[in-house]
N, C-alpha and C positions, 0 to 999 in steps of 0.2 A: 825596472818595474815592468818588464815585459809580461804580457799575459794577465796582468792584474786589472780587473774591471772595477771601476769606482763609480759610485753614484755621483753625478755632477752636483747634486744638491746636498751632498753629505756635509760639506763644510758649512754651508748656509744654515743647515738645521742644527749642527753641533755647536756652533759659536754665535755669540751675540756681538755685533759690531756697534760702533758708536751711533751710526745712523739708526739702527734698529732699536737701540736703547733709548734714543730720543723719542721714538714712536711709542715704545712700551711705557715709558715714564711720563710722556707728554711734557717734556722739558727742553731746556736749551742744550746745545752741544757741550758746554763746559760741565754742566751737571751730569749729563750722560757719561762723559769721559771720566768724571770723578767716580761714578758708580762702578765703571769697568776697572778703573785703577784700584779701587778698594777691594774688588773681587780678586784681581790679580795678585795683590799684596797678600791676601789671605791664602791663596793657592801657593804662592812662593814659600810661605812659612811652612806649608805642608810638604814642600819639596817638589812641587810640580813645575814644569816648564810653562812659561807664559809668553804671550805675544802682545806687544803694545797695540792698543786700539781694538782688541777683541778678547773675549773671555768665554769660558765654558758656559753653556746655556744653563745647565742645572745649578752650577755654583753661583751664577748671577742671580737666579731667583732665590736661592738660599740666602744670599747676602741681603736681598730685599726683604727677607722674612716670609717669603711665600713658600709654604710647604705643601706639596701635593699629597692629598689623603686618598688612599685607595682602598 
C-alpha cells in the first residue's frame, strides 16, 4: 500500500464499536454487543463481510430504525 494516503479517522467514522454503541444507546455492554451482532447478522445475509465487535455505521442506525431524512 505504498503511496496510499489514508485519513486516520476513517475507520472511526465508518464503523461503530461496542464502546461507541454503549454511548449511543446509553446501555450496558451486552446490550450494545447484541445490537452490533444483530446488525452484522443482517449484513451477512446480504453477503457483506463483517468484523466481530464493530459494524457499519449506516447499517447500525438502520437496524435501530433511525432513517436520516434529507
